[in-house]
C-alpha positions in Angstrom: 142.8 140.0 54.2 144.3 143.1 52.6 146.2 142.9 49.4 149.6 144.8 49.3 149.5 147.5 46.6 152.3 149.0 44.5 150.3 152.3 44.2 151.1 155.2 46.6 148.6 157.7 47.9 148.8 161.2 49.3 146.4 164.2 49.9 146.5 165.4 46.3 143.4 165.7 44.0 144.9 163.0 41.7 145.3 160.6 44.6 141.7 161.3 45.8 140.4 160.5 42.4 142.5 157.4 42.3 141.0 156.2 45.6 137.5 157.1 44.5 137.8 155.1 41.3 139.4 152.3 43.2 136.2 151.8 45.2 134.3 151.2 42.0 137.0 149.0 40.5 137.2 146.9 43.7 133.4 146.3 43.7 133.5 145.3 40.0 136.4 143.0 40.7 134.5 141.4 43.6 131.5 140.8 41.4 133.8 139.1 38.9 135.1 136.9 41.7 131.6 136.0 42.8 130.7 135.1 39.3 133.6 132.7 39.1 132.4 131.1 42.4 128.9 130.8 41.0 130.3 129.1 37.9 132.2 126.6 40.1 129.0 125.8 42.0 127.1 125.5 38.7 129.8 123.2 37.3 129.7 120.9 40.4 125.9 120.8 40.3 126.0 120.0 36.6 128.4 117.1 37.0 126.7 115.6 40.1 123.3 116.1 38.6 124.2 114.4 35.4 126.0 111.6 37.1 123.7 110.8 40.0 120.2 111.9 38.8 120.6 112.2 35.0 119.4 115.8 35.3 122.2 118.3 34.3 121.8 122.0 34.8 119.5 123.4 32.0 121.4 125.6 29.7 124.7 125.1 31.5 126.8 126.0 28.4 124.6 129.1 27.7 125.0 130.4 31.3 128.7 129.8 31.2 129.1 131.7 28.0 127.0 134.6 29.4 128.8 134.8 32.7 132.3 134.6 31.1 131.9 138.2 30.1 131.6 139.3 33.7 134.7 137.7 35.1 136.8 138.3 32.0 136.1 142.1 31.8 135.0 143.4 35.2 138.4 143.1 36.7 140.3 144.9 33.9 140.5 148.3 35.5 141.5 147.0 38.9 144.2 144.9 37.4 145.5 147.9 35.5 145.5 150.0 38.6 147.7 147.5 40.4 150.0 146.9 37.4 148.9 143.3 37.2 148.6 142.8 33.5 151.2 140.7 31.8 153.6 142.8 29.7 157.1 142.6 28.3 159.1 144.9 30.6 162.7 143.7 29.9 163.5 147.2 28.6 161.3 149.2 31.0 162.8 147.7 34.1 166.2 149.1 33.1 164.9 152.6 32.8 164.9 155.2 35.5 163.7 158.7 36.3 162.0 160.8 33.6 162.9 158.3 30.8 161.0 155.6 32.7 157.9 157.8 33.3 157.9 158.9 29.6 158.0 155.3 28.5 155.1 154.5 30.9 153.2 157.5 29.8 153.6 156.6 26.1 152.5 153.0 26.6 149.5 154.2 28.6 148.5 156.6 25.9 148.6 153.8 23.3 146.4 151.7 25.6 144.0 154.6 26.0 143.6 155.0 22.2 143.0 151.2 21.8 140.5 151.2 24.7 138.6 154.1 23.1 138.3 152.2 19.8 137.2 149.1 21.7 134.5 151.0 23.6 133.1 152.4 20.3 133.0 148.9 18.8 131.6 147.1 21.9 128.9 149.7 22.4 127.6 149.4 18.9 127.8 145.6 19.2 125.5 145.9 22.2 123.1 148.2 20.4 122.8 145.6 17.6 121.6 143.1 20.1 119.4 145.3 22.3 115.8 146.1 21.1 113.1 147.5 23.3 110.4 146.0 21.0 111.9 142.5 20.9 111.1 139.7 23.4 113.5 140.0 26.4 114.7 143.3 24.8 117.1 141.2 22.6 117.4 140.6 18.9 119.6 137.5 19.5 119.7 134.9 22.1 121.6 131.8 23.1 121.1 128.5 21.2 120.0 126.2 24.0 117.6 127.9 26.3 117.3 131.3 24.5 119.0 133.6 27.0 119.1 137.2 25.8 122.6 138.2 24.9 122.5 141.9 25.5 123.3 141.8 29.2 126.7 140.1 28.5 127.3 142.5 25.6 126.6 145.5 27.8 129.1 144.4 30.4 132.0 144.8 27.9 131.6 148.6 27.2 130.9 149.3 30.9 134.1 147.6 32.0 136.0 149.3 29.2 134.8 152.7 30.3 136.0 152.1 33.8 139.4 151.0 32.3 139.4 154.2 30.2 139.0 156.3 33.3 141.8 154.5 35.0 144.1 155.0 32.0 143.3 158.7 32.1 144.3 159.0 35.7 147.5 157.0 35.1 148.3 159.4 32.2 147.9 162.2 34.6 150.1 160.5 37.2 152.9 159.7 34.8 152.8 163.2 33.3 153.2 164.7 36.8 156.1 162.4 37.5 157.6 163.3 34.1 157.4 167.0 34.9 158.6 166.9 38.5 161.1 164.0 38.2 159.9 162.5 41.4 161.0 158.9 42.1 157.7 157.6 43.6 154.6 159.2 42.0 151.1 158.6 43.3 148.2 156.9 41.5 150.4 154.7 39.3 151.8 151.2 39.9 155.5 151.5 40.8 157.9 149.1 39.1 159.2 146.3 41.3 162.2 144.1 41.0 161.4 140.3 40.9 162.3 139.8 44.6 159.9 142.6 45.8 157.2 141.3 43.5 157.6 137.8 44.8 157.5 139.0 48.4 154.3 140.9 47.8 152.6 137.9 46.2 153.7 135.8 49.2 152.2 138.2 51.6 148.9 138.1 49.6 148.8 134.3 49.7 149.7 134.1 53.4 147.2 136.7 54.4 149.7 138.9 56.2 149.5 142.6 55.7 152.3 144.4 54.1 154.3 146.8 56.4 153.2 150.3 55.9 
């Protein structure tokens, strides 16, 4: 099943970079989905194991806390590429042309600055946990079964770096649209009215491909 996208493509260098980064984002998003599926299986096993055999999954809470970082962060860049993050766009949806692209460029710049700060903090948070000389390379571990925490803490800056790259590409895309005044730029999610958005979501759920 293919998911309809609000992002246009062409043969420009920007679009090529957009497609190249999308391959990485899609794989990270897939990993996040597989982690959710794994957590569902683990939860079912924990419930039935506790109920039927009085043997719950060892360290179930510890594993859940660790794996939450994967599905919470690995899909950030993909969702940003598709314009899927929740935002207050009451004003933006009323804008058109260069004014719209300037507003989008400005909000993306703010996100880039915030993401840069988050990468800095998340990386040093990981370094405080990681230690080559410590058991399991970690200075801290989970409470129940002693899982090292550094893998989960490493996921966060990695996912944020991919998001940072996506924001840079979108800044480029919005800047190109701002200069040229084009109505449908590439490499950025195009704004949809509620009816178009609902139709796209219906196509995704039904499994039917969007008309090209």
